[in-house]
DSSP file (Angstrom, degrees, kcal/mol; ACC not computed):
  #  RESIDUE AA STRUCTURE BP1 BP2  ACC     N-H-->O    O-->H-N    N-H-->O    O-->H-N    TCO  KAPPA ALPHA  PHI   PSI    X-CA   Y-CA   Z-CA
    1    1 A M     >        0   0    0      0, 0.0     4,-2.3     0, 0.0     5,-0.2   0.000 360.0 360.0 360.0 -34.0    0.0    0.0    0.0
    2    2 A T  H  >  +     0   0    0      1,-0.2     4,-2.5     2,-0.2     5,-0.1   0.901 360.0  48.1 -61.6 -42.5    2.9    2.4    0.7
    3    3 A I  H  > S+     0   0    0      2,-0.2     4,-2.5     1,-0.2    -1,-0.2   0.865 110.1  53.3 -68.1 -34.3    4.2    2.3   -2.8
    4    4 A T  H  > S+     0   0    0      2,-0.2     4,-2.3     1,-0.2    -2,-0.2   0.930 111.1  45.3 -64.5 -45.4    0.7    2.9   -4.2
    5    5 A I  H  X S+     0   0    0     -4,-2.3     4,-2.8     2,-0.2     5,-0.2   0.917 112.5  52.1 -63.4 -42.9    0.2    6.0   -2.0
    6    6 A F  H  X S+     0   0    0     -4,-2.5     4,-2.7     1,-0.2    -2,-0.2   0.924 110.0  47.9 -60.2 -45.2    3.7    7.2   -3.0
    7    7 A I  H  X S+     0   0    0     -4,-2.5     4,-2.3     2,-0.2    -1,-0.2   0.909 112.0  49.9 -63.5 -42.2    3.0    6.8   -6.7
    8    8 A L  H  X S+     0   0    0     -4,-2.3     4,-2.0     2,-0.2    -2,-0.2   0.928 112.7  46.6 -61.7 -45.2   -0.4    8.6   -6.3
    9    9 A L  H  X S+     0   0    0     -4,-2.8     4,-2.7     1,-0.2    -2,-0.2   0.905 110.1  54.0 -62.2 -41.6    1.3   11.5   -4.5
   10   10 A L  H  X S+     0   0    0     -4,-2.7     4,-2.5    -5,-0.2    -1,-0.2   0.893 107.0  51.4 -61.1 -40.1    4.1   11.6   -7.0
   11   11 A L  H  X S+     0   0    0     -4,-2.3     4,-1.9     2,-0.2    -1,-0.2   0.907 110.7  48.2 -63.7 -41.6    1.5   12.0   -9.8
   12   12 A F  H  X S+     0   0    0     -4,-2.0     4,-1.8     2,-0.2    -2,-0.2   0.913 112.5  48.7 -64.3 -41.7   -0.2   14.8   -8.0
   13   13 A L  H  X S+     0   0    0     -4,-2.7     4,-2.0     1,-0.2    -2,-0.2   0.879 109.3  52.2 -67.4 -36.6    3.2   16.5   -7.4
   14   14 A L  H  X S+     0   0    0     -4,-2.5     4,-2.2     2,-0.2    -1,-0.2   0.870 106.7  53.7 -66.2 -35.5    4.1   16.1  -11.1
   15   15 A A  H  X S+     0   0    0     -4,-1.9     4,-1.5     2,-0.2    12,-0.2   0.890 107.4  52.2 -62.7 -38.4    0.8   17.7  -12.0
   16   16 A G  H  < S+     0   0    0     -4,-1.8     4,-0.4     2,-0.2    -2,-0.2   0.891 106.4  52.3 -64.0 -39.7    1.9   20.6   -9.8
   17   17 A I  H >< S+     0   0    0     -4,-2.0     3,-1.6     1,-0.2     4,-0.4   0.918 107.0  52.8 -62.0 -42.4    5.2   20.9  -11.6
   18   18 A A  H >X S+     0   0    0     -4,-2.2     4,-1.7     1,-0.3     3,-1.3   0.856 101.5  62.8 -59.7 -33.3    3.3   21.1  -14.9
   19   19 A G  T 3< S+     0   0    0     -4,-1.5    -1,-0.3     1,-0.3    -2,-0.2   0.625  86.5  72.4 -68.2 -13.1    1.3   23.9  -13.3
   20   20 A T  T <4 S+     0   0    0     -3,-1.6    -1,-0.3    -4,-0.4    -2,-0.2   0.779 115.7  20.9 -73.1 -24.0    4.5   26.0  -13.0
   21   21 A F  T <4 S+     0   0    0     -3,-1.3     2,-0.8    -4,-0.4    -2,-0.2   0.517 114.9  69.5-120.7  -8.9    4.5   26.6  -16.7
   22   22 A L  S >< S-     0   0    0     -4,-1.7     3,-2.3    -5,-0.1     5,-0.2  -0.899  72.3-159.0-104.9 100.9    0.8   25.8  -17.6
   23   23 A V  T 3  S+     0   0    0     -2,-0.8    -1,-0.1     1,-0.3    -4,-0.1   0.525  81.0  72.5 -67.0  -4.7   -0.8   28.8  -16.0
   24   24 A V  T 3  S+     0   0    0      2,-0.0    -1,-0.3    -3,-0.0    -5,-0.1   0.648  91.0  67.8 -82.6 -13.1   -4.3   27.2  -15.9
   25   25 A L  S <  S-     0   0    0     -3,-2.3    -3,-0.1    -6,-0.2    -9,-0.0  -0.817  86.7-127.6-103.0 147.0   -3.0   24.9  -13.0
   26   26 A P        -     0   0    0      0, 0.0     4,-0.4     0, 0.0     5,-0.1   0.414  39.9-172.5 -78.0   5.4   -2.2   26.3   -9.6
   27   27 A G     >  +     0   0    0      1,-0.3     4,-1.8   -12,-0.2     3,-0.4  -0.132  65.8  18.9  53.5-116.4    1.3   24.6   -9.6
   28   28 A I  H  > S+     0   0    0      1,-0.3     4,-2.7     2,-0.2    -1,-0.3   0.852 123.0  56.6 -64.5 -38.4    3.1   24.9   -6.4
   29   29 A P  H  > S+     0   0    0      0, 0.0     4,-2.4     0, 0.0    -1,-0.3   0.899 107.9  51.0 -58.7 -35.9    0.0   25.7   -4.3
   30   30 A F  H  > S+     0   0    0     -3,-0.4     4,-2.1    -4,-0.4    -2,-0.2   0.897 109.2  50.4 -63.9 -40.5   -1.4   22.5   -5.6
   31   31 A M  H  X S+     0   0    0     -4,-1.8     4,-2.5     2,-0.2     5,-0.2   0.912 109.6  51.1 -62.9 -42.4    1.8   20.7   -4.5
   32   32 A F  H  X S+     0   0    0     -4,-2.7     4,-3.0     1,-0.2     5,-0.2   0.928 109.3  49.1 -62.1 -45.2    1.5   22.2   -1.1
   33   33 A I  H  X S+     0   0    0     -4,-2.4     4,-2.7     1,-0.2    -1,-0.2   0.891 110.5  52.4 -62.0 -38.8   -2.1   21.1   -0.6
   34   34 A T  H  X S+     0   0    0     -4,-2.1     4,-2.2     2,-0.2    -2,-0.2   0.944 113.2  42.7 -60.9 -48.9   -1.1   17.6   -1.7
   35   35 A V  H  X S+     0   0    0     -4,-2.5     4,-2.7     2,-0.2    -2,-0.2   0.904 114.8  50.1 -66.8 -41.6    1.8   17.4    0.8
   36   36 A L  H  X S+     0   0    0     -4,-3.0     4,-2.5     2,-0.2     5,-0.2   0.926 110.6  49.6 -62.9 -44.5   -0.4   18.9    3.6
   37   37 A A  H  X S+     0   0    0     -4,-2.7     4,-2.6    -5,-0.2    -1,-0.2   0.912 112.7  47.7 -61.3 -42.2   -3.2   16.5    2.9
   38   38 A Y  H  X S+     0   0    0     -4,-2.2     4,-2.9    -5,-0.2    -2,-0.2   0.928 109.9  52.3 -64.5 -43.0   -0.8   13.6    3.0
   39   39 A A  H  <>S+     0   0    0     -4,-2.7     5,-3.5     2,-0.2     6,-0.3   0.910 112.2  45.6 -59.8 -42.6    0.8   14.9    6.2
   40   40 A I  H ><5S+     0   0    0     -4,-2.5     3,-1.2     3,-0.2    -1,-0.2   0.930 113.5  49.6 -65.2 -45.2   -2.6   15.1    7.9
   41   41 A F  H 3<5S+     0   0    0     -4,-2.6    -2,-0.2     1,-0.3    -1,-0.2   0.886 114.8  44.2 -59.3 -40.2   -3.6   11.7    6.6
   42   42 A D  T ><5S-     0   0    0     -4,-2.9     3,-1.0    -5,-0.2    -1,-0.3   0.365 114.0-119.4 -86.8   4.1   -0.3   10.2    7.9
   43   43 A R  T < 5 -     0   0    0     -3,-1.2    -3,-0.2     1,-0.2    -4,-0.1   0.864  63.7 -66.2  55.7  40.1   -0.7   12.1   11.2
   44   44 A F  T 3 <S+     0   0    0     -5,-3.5    -1,-0.2    -6,-0.2     5,-0.2   0.771 100.5 133.3  57.3  31.0    2.6   14.0   10.6
   45   45 A H  S <  S+     0   0    0     -3,-1.0     3,-0.1    -6,-0.3    -2,-0.1   0.959  83.6  14.7 -73.3 -53.0    4.6   10.8   10.9
   46   46 A R  S    S+     0   0    0      1,-0.2     2,-0.6    -7,-0.1   115,-0.1   0.843 132.7  46.6 -90.8 -38.3    6.8   11.3    7.8
   47   47 A I  S    S-     0   0    0     -8,-0.1    -1,-0.2    -9,-0.1     2,-0.1  -0.926  81.4-160.2-108.6 113.6    6.1   15.0    7.1
   48   48 A T     >  -     0   0    0     -2,-0.6     4,-2.2    -3,-0.1     5,-0.1  -0.292  33.9-101.2 -88.2 173.0    6.3   17.1   10.3
   49   49 A G  H  > S+     0   0    0      1,-0.2     4,-2.0     2,-0.2     5,-0.1   0.869 124.8  53.7 -59.4 -37.9    4.9   20.4   11.2
   50   50 A W  H  > S+     0   0    0      2,-0.2     4,-1.9     1,-0.2    -1,-0.2   0.889 106.8  51.5 -65.5 -38.6    8.4   21.9   10.6
   51   51 A N  H  > S+     0   0    0      1,-0.2     4,-2.6     2,-0.2    -2,-0.2   0.903 107.3  53.1 -62.8 -40.2    8.4   20.3    7.1
   52   52 A I  H  X S+     0   0    0     -4,-2.2     4,-2.6     1,-0.2    -2,-0.2   0.893 106.8  52.3 -62.4 -39.4    5.0   21.9    6.4
   53   53 A L  H  X S+     0   0    0     -4,-2.0     4,-2.3     2,-0.2    -1,-0.2   0.900 109.1  50.3 -62.5 -39.7    6.4   25.3    7.3
   54   54 A F  H  X S+     0   0    0     -4,-1.9     4,-2.1     2,-0.2    -2,-0.2   0.938 112.7  45.6 -61.7 -47.7    9.3   24.7    4.9
   55   55 A F  H  X S+     0   0    0     -4,-2.6     4,-2.1     1,-0.2    -2,-0.2   0.857 111.2  53.2 -65.7 -34.6    6.9   23.8    2.1
   56   56 A A  H  X S+     0   0    0     -4,-2.6     4,-2.8     2,-0.2    -1,-0.2   0.897 107.4  51.6 -65.6 -39.8    4.7   26.8    3.0
   57   57 A A  H  X S+     0   0    0     -4,-2.3     4,-2.4     2,-0.2    -2,-0.2   0.910 109.7  49.2 -63.5 -41.9    7.7   29.0    2.7
   58   58 A L  H  X S+     0   0    0     -4,-2.1     4,-2.2     2,-0.2    -1,-0.2   0.906 111.7  50.1 -61.7 -40.6    8.4   27.6   -0.7
   59   59 A T  H  X S+     0   0    0     -4,-2.1     4,-2.4     2,-0.2    -2,-0.2   0.921 111.0  47.6 -65.1 -44.9    4.8   28.1   -1.7
   60   60 A L  H  X S+     0   0    0     -4,-2.8     4,-2.4     2,-0.2    -1,-0.2   0.898 111.0  51.6 -63.7 -40.0    4.8   31.8   -0.5
   61   61 A A  H  X S+     0   0    0     -4,-2.4     4,-2.5     1,-0.2    -1,-0.2   0.912 110.1  50.5 -61.6 -41.4    8.1   32.4   -2.4
   62   62 A S  H  X S+     0   0    0     -4,-2.2     4,-2.9     2,-0.2    -2,-0.2   0.921 110.5  47.9 -62.3 -45.4    6.5   31.0   -5.5
   63   63 A L  H  X S+     0   0    0     -4,-2.4     4,-2.3     2,-0.2    -1,-0.2   0.899 111.6  50.9 -63.0 -40.4    3.4   33.1   -5.2
   64   64 A F  H  X S+     0   0    0     -4,-2.4     4,-2.3     2,-0.2    -2,-0.2   0.920 112.2  46.4 -61.8 -45.5    5.6   36.2   -4.6
   65   65 A I  H  X S+     0   0    0     -4,-2.5     4,-2.6     2,-0.2     5,-0.2   0.916 110.9  53.1 -64.7 -43.8    7.7   35.4   -7.7
   66   66 A D  H  X S+     0   0    0     -4,-2.9     4,-0.5     1,-0.2    -2,-0.2   0.920 113.1  44.3 -55.7 -44.9    4.5   34.8   -9.8
   67   67 A Y  H  < S+     0   0    0     -4,-2.3     4,-0.4    -5,-0.2    -1,-0.2   0.892 123.5  32.0 -69.3 -41.0    3.1   38.1   -8.8
   68   68 A L  H  X S+     0   0    0     -4,-2.3     4,-3.2    -5,-0.2     5,-0.3   0.690  95.1  81.4 -96.6 -18.7    6.2   40.2   -9.3
   69   69 A S  H  X S+     0   0    0     -4,-2.6     4,-2.3     1,-0.2    68,-0.2   0.920  98.7  40.2 -61.5 -48.1    8.2   38.6  -12.1
   70   70 A G  H  X S+     0   0    0     -4,-0.5     4,-2.3    66,-0.3    66,-0.2   0.902 117.6  49.7 -65.0 -40.2    6.3   40.1  -15.1
   71   71 A I  H  > S+     0   0    0     -4,-0.4     4,-2.6     2,-0.2    -2,-0.2   0.922 112.1  47.4 -64.2 -44.7    6.0   43.5  -13.3
   72   72 A M  H  X S+     0   0    0     -4,-3.2     4,-2.8     2,-0.2    -1,-0.2   0.888 111.0  52.0 -66.0 -38.2    9.7   43.6  -12.5
   73   73 A G  H  X S+     0   0    0     -4,-2.3     4,-1.4    -5,-0.3    60,-0.3   0.925 111.3  46.8 -62.3 -44.1   10.6   42.6  -16.1
   74   74 A A  H  <>S+     0   0    0     -4,-2.3     5,-2.6    58,-0.3     3,-0.3   0.932 113.8  48.0 -63.3 -45.3    8.4   45.4  -17.4
   75   75 A K  H ><5S+     0   0    0     -4,-2.6     3,-1.9     1,-0.2    -2,-0.2   0.908 108.4  54.8 -61.1 -42.6    9.9   47.9  -15.0
   76   76 A L  H 3<5S+     0   0    0     -4,-2.8    -1,-0.2     1,-0.3    -2,-0.2   0.820 108.9  49.1 -61.2 -30.7   13.4   46.8  -15.8
   77   77 A F  T 3<5S-     0   0    0     -4,-1.4    -1,-0.3    -3,-0.3    -2,-0.2   0.206 132.0 -89.6 -96.9  15.2   12.7   47.5  -19.5
   78   78 A G  T < 5 +     0   0    0     -3,-1.9    -3,-0.2     1,-0.2    51,-0.1   0.621  66.8 160.5  97.9  14.8   11.3   51.0  -18.8
   79   79 A A      < -     0   0    0     -5,-2.6    -1,-0.2    50,-0.2     2,-0.1  -0.409  30.3-138.0 -70.6 145.0    7.6   50.5  -18.1
   80   80 A S     >  -     0   0    0     31,-0.1     4,-2.1    -2,-0.1     5,-0.1  -0.294  35.4 -92.9 -85.7 179.4    5.7   53.3  -16.3
   81   81 A K  H  > S+     0   0    0      1,-0.2     4,-2.3     2,-0.2     5,-0.2   0.849 129.5  54.2 -64.3 -31.6    3.1   52.6  -13.6
   82   82 A Y  H  > S+     0   0    0      2,-0.2     4,-2.8     1,-0.2    -1,-0.2   0.910 107.3  49.3 -67.1 -41.6    0.5   52.8  -16.3
   83   83 A G  H  > S+     0   0    0      2,-0.2     4,-2.3     1,-0.2    -2,-0.2   0.893 110.6  51.0 -63.0 -39.2    2.3   50.1  -18.3
   84   84 A T  H  X S+     0   0    0     -4,-2.1     4,-2.0     2,-0.2    -2,-0.2   0.923 111.7  46.4 -63.7 -44.9    2.5   47.9  -15.2
   85   85 A I  H  X S+     0   0    0     -4,-2.3     4,-2.6     1,-0.2     5,-0.2   0.909 111.8  52.0 -63.4 -42.1   -1.2   48.3  -14.6
   86   86 A G  H  X S+     0   0    0     -4,-2.8     4,-3.0     1,-0.2    25,-0.3   0.881 107.7  52.4 -61.2 -38.8   -1.9   47.6  -18.3
   87   87 A G  H  X S+     0   0    0     -4,-2.3     4,-2.4    23,-0.3    -1,-0.2   0.899 110.4  47.2 -64.5 -41.0    0.2   44.4  -18.1
   88   88 A I  H  X S+     0   0    0     -4,-2.0     4,-2.2     2,-0.2    -2,-0.2   0.946 116.5  43.3 -65.1 -48.5   -1.7   43.2  -15.0
   89   89 A I  H  X S+     0   0    0     -4,-2.6     4,-2.5     1,-0.2     5,-0.2   0.936 116.3  47.6 -63.6 -46.6   -5.1   43.9  -16.6
   90   90 A G  H  X S+     0   0    0     -4,-3.0     4,-2.9    -5,-0.2    17,-0.4   0.887 110.5  52.3 -62.3 -39.9   -4.1   42.5  -20.0
   91   91 A G  H  X S+     0   0    0     -4,-2.4     4,-2.1    15,-0.4    -1,-0.2   0.907 110.8  47.1 -63.5 -41.9   -2.6   39.4  -18.4
   92   92 A L  H  X S+     0   0    0     -4,-2.2     4,-1.4     2,-0.2    -2,-0.2   0.919 114.8  45.7 -66.3 -43.3   -5.8   38.7  -16.5
   93   93 A I  H  X S+     0   0    0     -4,-2.5     4,-2.4     1,-0.2     3,-0.3   0.940 113.7  49.8 -63.8 -46.0   -8.0   39.3  -19.6
   94   94 A G  H  X S+     0   0    0     -4,-2.9     4,-2.6     1,-0.2     9,-0.4   0.859 104.7  58.4 -61.4 -36.8   -5.7   37.2  -21.7
   95   95 A L  H  < S+     0   0    0     -4,-2.1    -1,-0.2     7,-0.4    -2,-0.2   0.890 114.8  36.0 -60.5 -40.0   -5.7   34.3  -19.2
   96   96 A F  H  < S+     0   0    0     -4,-1.4    -2,-0.2    -3,-0.3    -1,-0.2   0.788 121.9  43.8 -85.7 -28.8   -9.5   34.0  -19.5
   97   97 A V  H  < S+     0   0    0     -4,-2.4    -3,-0.2     1,-0.2    -2,-0.2   0.892 131.5  15.6 -84.7 -41.1   -9.9   34.8  -23.2
   98   98 A F  S  X S-     0   0    0     -4,-2.6     4,-2.5    -5,-0.2     5,-0.2  -0.449  94.9-143.4-131.7  60.3   -7.0   32.7  -24.6
   99   99 A P  T  4  +     0   0    0      0, 0.0     2,-0.1     0, 0.0    -4,-0.1  -0.333  66.5  10.1 -66.1 152.8   -5.8   30.2  -21.9
  100  100 A P  T >4 S+     0   0    0      0, 0.0     3,-0.7     0, 0.0   -77,-0.2  -0.970 137.5  26.3 -90.8 -14.6   -3.1   29.1  -21.2
  101  101 A F  T >> S+     0   0    0      1,-0.2     4,-1.5    -3,-0.2     3,-1.0   0.516  95.8  90.4 -90.0  -3.1   -0.8   31.4  -23.2
  102  102 A G  H 3X S+     0   0    0     -4,-2.5     4,-3.4    -8,-0.3    -7,-0.4   0.751  74.3  70.6 -62.0 -23.9   -3.2   34.4  -23.4
  103  103 A I  H <> S+     0   0    0     -3,-0.7     4,-2.1    -9,-0.4    -1,-0.3   0.894 102.0  43.6 -61.1 -38.2   -1.7   35.7  -20.2
  104  104 A F  H <> S+     0   0    0     -3,-1.0     4,-2.5     2,-0.2    -2,-0.2   0.923 116.4  45.4 -73.0 -44.4    1.6   36.5  -22.1
  105  105 A I  H  X S+     0   0    0     -4,-1.5     4,-2.7     2,-0.2     5,-0.2   0.935 116.2  46.9 -63.0 -45.9   -0.2   38.0  -25.1
  106  106 A G  H  X S+     0   0    0     -4,-3.4     4,-2.8     2,-0.2   -15,-0.4   0.896 112.8  48.9 -63.5 -41.6   -2.5   40.0  -22.9
  107  107 A M  H  X S+     0   0    0     -4,-2.1     4,-2.5   -17,-0.4     5,-0.2   0.941 112.8  48.1 -63.4 -47.2    0.3   41.2  -20.7
  108  108 A F  H  X S+     0   0    0     -4,-2.5     4,-2.1     1,-0.2    -2,-0.2   0.942 116.9  41.4 -58.1 -51.3    2.4   42.2  -23.7
  109  109 A L  H  X S+     0   0    0     -4,-2.7     4,-3.1     1,-0.2     5,-0.2   0.878 112.5  55.4 -67.7 -37.6   -0.5   44.1  -25.3
  110  110 A G  H  X S+     0   0    0     -4,-2.8     4,-2.4    -5,-0.2   -23,-0.3   0.918 108.9  47.2 -61.3 -43.7   -1.7   45.6  -22.1
  111  111 A V  H  X S+     0   0    0     -4,-2.5     4,-2.5   -25,-0.3     5,-0.2   0.949 115.0  46.2 -61.7 -48.6    1.7   47.1  -21.4
  112  112 A I  H  X S+     0   0    0     -4,-2.1     4,-2.6    -5,-0.2     5,-0.3   0.947 114.0  46.8 -61.4 -49.5    1.9   48.5  -24.9
  113  113 A I  H  X S+     0   0    0     -4,-3.1     4,-2.8     1,-0.2     5,-0.3   0.927 115.9  44.1 -61.4 -46.4   -1.6   49.9  -25.0
  114  114 A F  H  X>S+     0   0    0     -4,-2.4     4,-2.1    -5,-0.2     5,-1.4   0.869 113.7  51.3 -68.6 -35.4   -1.3   51.6  -21.6
  115  115 A E  H  <5S+     0   0    0     -4,-2.5     6,-2.1    -5,-0.3     4,-0.4   0.936 116.5  39.7 -65.6 -45.5    2.2   52.9  -22.3
  116  116 A V  H  <5S+     0   0    0     -4,-2.6     4,-0.3     4,-0.2    -2,-0.2   0.940 125.0  35.8 -69.8 -46.9    1.1   54.5  -25.6
  117  117 A M  H  <5S+     0   0    0     -4,-2.8    -3,-0.2    -5,-0.3    -2,-0.2   0.902 132.1  21.7 -78.6 -41.4   -2.3   55.8  -24.5
  118  118 A L  T  <5S+     0   0    0     -4,-2.1    -3,-0.2    -5,-0.3    -2,-0.1   0.831 130.9  37.0-100.0 -36.5   -1.7   56.9  -20.9
  119  119 A S  S   <S-     0   0    0     -5,-1.4    -3,-0.2    -4,-0.4    -4,-0.1   0.576  95.0-135.3 -91.8  -9.0    2.1   57.4  -20.7
  120  120 A K        +     0   0    0     -5,-0.3    -4,-0.2    -4,-0.3     2,-0.2   0.821  48.6 155.6  59.9  33.5    2.3   58.9  -24.2
  121  121 A K        -     0   0    0     -6,-2.1    -1,-0.2     1,-0.1    -2,-0.1  -0.499  48.8 -94.9 -85.8 160.2    5.4   56.8  -24.9
  122  122 A S     >  -     0   0    0     -2,-0.2     4,-2.2     1,-0.1     5,-0.2  -0.297  31.7-113.8 -68.6 159.5    6.5   55.9  -28.4
  123  123 A V  H  > S+     0   0    0      1,-0.2     4,-2.7     2,-0.2     5,-0.2   0.887 116.9  55.8 -61.4 -39.0    5.4   52.5  -29.8
  124  124 A T  H  > S+     0   0    0      1,-0.2     4,-1.9     2,-0.2    -1,-0.2   0.935 110.3  42.9 -60.6 -48.3    9.1   51.4  -29.8
  125  125 A K  H  > S+     0   0    0      1,-0.2     4,-2.0     2,-0.2    -1,-0.2   0.864 114.2  52.5 -66.3 -35.0    9.6   52.2  -26.1
  126  126 A S  H  X S+     0   0    0     -4,-2.2     4,-2.5     2,-0.2    -2,-0.2   0.893 107.8  50.2 -68.2 -40.1    6.2   50.6  -25.3
  127  127 A V  H  X S+     0   0    0     -4,-2.7     4,-2.6     2,-0.2    -1,-0.2   0.885 108.4  54.1 -64.9 -37.9    7.1   47.4  -27.2
  128  128 A K  H  X S+     0   0    0     -4,-1.9     4,-2.0    -5,-0.2    -2,-0.2   0.927 110.2  46.2 -61.4 -44.5   10.4   47.3  -25.3
  129  129 A S  H  X S+     0   0    0     -4,-2.0     4,-1.7     2,-0.2    -2,-0.2   0.902 112.1  51.1 -64.3 -41.7    8.5   47.5  -22.0
  130  130 A G  H  X S+     0   0    0     -4,-2.5     4,-1.6     1,-0.2    -2,-0.2   0.890 108.8  51.2 -62.6 -39.9    6.0   44.8  -23.2
  131  131 A T  H  X S+     0   0    0     -4,-2.6     4,-2.7     1,-0.2    -1,-0.2   0.889 106.5  55.3 -63.5 -39.3    8.9   42.5  -24.1
  132  132 A G  H  X S+     0   0    0     -4,-2.0     4,-2.6     1,-0.2   -58,-0.3   0.873 104.0  54.1 -61.0 -37.5   10.3   43.1  -20.6
  133  133 A S  H  X S+     0   0    0     -4,-1.7     4,-2.0   -60,-0.3    -1,-0.2   0.902 110.8  45.4 -65.3 -39.7    7.1   41.9  -19.1
  134  134 A I  H  X S+     0   0    0     -4,-1.6     4,-2.5     2,-0.2    -2,-0.2   0.929 113.4  48.8 -68.4 -45.2    7.2   38.6  -21.1
  135  135 A L  H  X S+     0   0    0     -4,-2.7     4,-2.3     1,-0.2    -2,-0.2   0.896 111.5  50.4 -62.6 -38.9   10.9   38.1  -20.3
  136  136 A G  H  X S+     0   0    0     -4,-2.6     4,-2.2   -66,-0.2   -66,-0.3   0.905 110.4  49.7 -63.6 -41.3   10.2   38.7  -16.6
  137  137 A S  H  X S+     0   0    0     -4,-2.0     4,-2.1     2,-0.2    -2,-0.2   0.897 110.1  50.2 -64.6 -40.6    7.4   36.2  -16.6
  138  138 A I  H  X S+     0   0    0     -4,-2.5     4,-2.2     2,-0.2    -1,-0.2   0.905 109.8  50.7 -64.6 -40.7    9.5   33.6  -18.3
  139  139 A A  H  X S+     0   0    0     -4,-2.3     4,-2.5     1,-0.2    -2,-0.2   0.903 109.3  51.9 -61.9 -40.4   12.2   34.1  -15.7
  140  140 A G  H  X S+     0   0    0     -4,-2.2     4,-2.6     2,-0.2    -2,-0.2   0.884 108.0  51.4 -62.6 -39.0    9.5   33.7  -13.0
  141  141 A I  H  X S+     0   0    0     -4,-2.1     4,-2.3     2,-0.2    -2,-0.2   0.916 110.1  49.1 -63.7 -43.3    8.4   30.4  -14.6
  142  142 A V  H  X S+     0   0    0     -4,-2.2     4,-1.9     2,-0.2    -2,-0.2   0.928 112.7  47.2 -62.7 -45.3   12.0   29.2  -14.6
  143  143 A I  H  X S+     0   0    0     -4,-2.5     4,-2.3     1,-0.2    -2,-0.2   0.914 112.6  49.8 -63.2 -42.3   12.5   30.1  -11.0
  144  144 A N  H  X S+     0   0    0     -4,-2.6     4,-2.8     1,-0.2    -1,-0.2   0.848 107.0  55.0 -65.8 -33.3    9.2   28.5  -10.0
  145  145 A L  H  X S+     0   0    0     -4,-2.3     4,-2.3     2,-0.2    -1,-0.2   0.906 108.4  48.7 -64.2 -40.4   10.2   25.3  -11.9
  146  146 A I  H  X S+     0   0    0     -4,-1.9     4,-2.2     2,-0.2    -2,-0.2   0.917 112.1  48.7 -63.9 -43.3   13.3   25.2   -9.8
  147  147 A I  H  X S+     0   0    0     -4,-2.3     4,-2.4     2,-0.2    -2,-0.2   0.916 110.5  51.4 -61.9 -42.9   11.3   25.7   -6.6
  148  148 A A  H  X S+     0   0    0     -4,-2.8     4,-2.5     1,-0.2    -2,-0.2   0.895 109.8  49.0 -62.8 -40.4    8.8   23.0   -7.7
  149  149 A L  H  X S+     0   0    0     -4,-2.3     4,-2.7     2,-0.2     5,-0.2   0.892 110.9  49.9 -66.7 -38.4   11.7   20.5   -8.3
  150  150 A A  H  X S+     0   0    0     -4,-2.2     4,-2.5     2,-0.2    -2,-0.2   0.894 110.4  51.7 -63.1 -39.4   13.1   21.4   -4.9
  151  151 A F  H  X S+     0   0    0     -4,-2.4     4,-2.3     2,-0.2    -2,-0.2   0.934 112.1  45.8 -59.0 -49.6    9.6   20.8   -3.5
  152  152 A L  H  X S+     0   0    0     -4,-2.5     4,-2.5     2,-0.2    -2,-0.2   0.936 114.3  46.2 -62.9 -49.6    9.4   17.4   -5.2
  153  153 A V  H  X S+     0   0    0     -4,-2.7     4,-2.5     1,-0.2     5,-0.2   0.906 112.5  51.2 -62.5 -42.1   12.9   16.2   -4.2
  154  154 A S  H  X S+     0   0    0     -4,-2.5     4,-2.5    -5,-0.2    -1,-0.2   0.913 110.8  48.7 -62.4 -42.2   12.4   17.4   -0.6
  155  155 A F  H  X S+     0   0    0     -4,-2.3     4,-2.7     2,-0.2    -2,-0.2   0.935 111.0  49.7 -63.5 -45.3    9.1   15.5   -0.4
  156  156 A I  H  X S+     0   0    0     -4,-2.5     4,-2.1     1,-0.2    -2,-0.2   0.922 112.2  48.0 -60.2 -44.6   10.7   12.3   -1.8
  157  157 A V  H  < S+     0   0    0     -4,-2.5     4,-0.5     1,-0.2    -1,-0.2   0.928 114.7  45.6 -61.1 -46.2   13.6   12.5    0.7
  158  158 A L  H >< S+     0   0    0     -4,-2.5     3,-0.6     1,-0.2    -2,-0.2   0.866 111.4  52.8 -66.1 -36.4   11.2   13.1    3.6
  159  159 A Y  H 3< S+     0   0    0     -4,-2.7    -1,-0.2     1,-0.2    -2,-0.2   0.898 117.5  35.9 -66.5 -40.7    8.8   10.3    2.5
  160  160 A W  T 3<        0   0    0     -4,-2.1    -1,-0.2    -5,-0.2    -2,-0.2   0.280 360.0 360.0-100.3  11.2   11.6    7.7    2.3
  161  161 A K    <         0   0    0     -3,-0.6    -1,-0.2    -4,-0.5    -2,-0.1   0.513 360.0 360.0 -70.1 360.0   13.7    8.7    5.2
């Protein structure tokens, strides 16, 4: 029975890893819920409260990175506060209109539209800011993938210790 539970947990955790780059899945928060549910089921025998705090910290770091990576990329490439707001609005609209990759298209277009219309920047500078938002988001995905792999390896080590 132990190997069956382990395989089932591993499948859930792998789905969470897929969620780090498929924005329609909650990724690392899904992984956290999986580990927490197992810890409760196992009465914190293999996964302790301290381990849960570690996994919670990884989850919070992931959420923080998700939220800020596109914004920081846009800012790094010269976006104004209007461009940043446009990127957030565009990303949310894109996520629902063209999932899963619409978030990138929406963010890119949102930055450009808000930069041109509200900040009165040139199209060239606006495209540069929009590109920064996409590059920042991609960097965030890569960092979250690393966090997800650390999450997975840590769980496996704790499970089989």
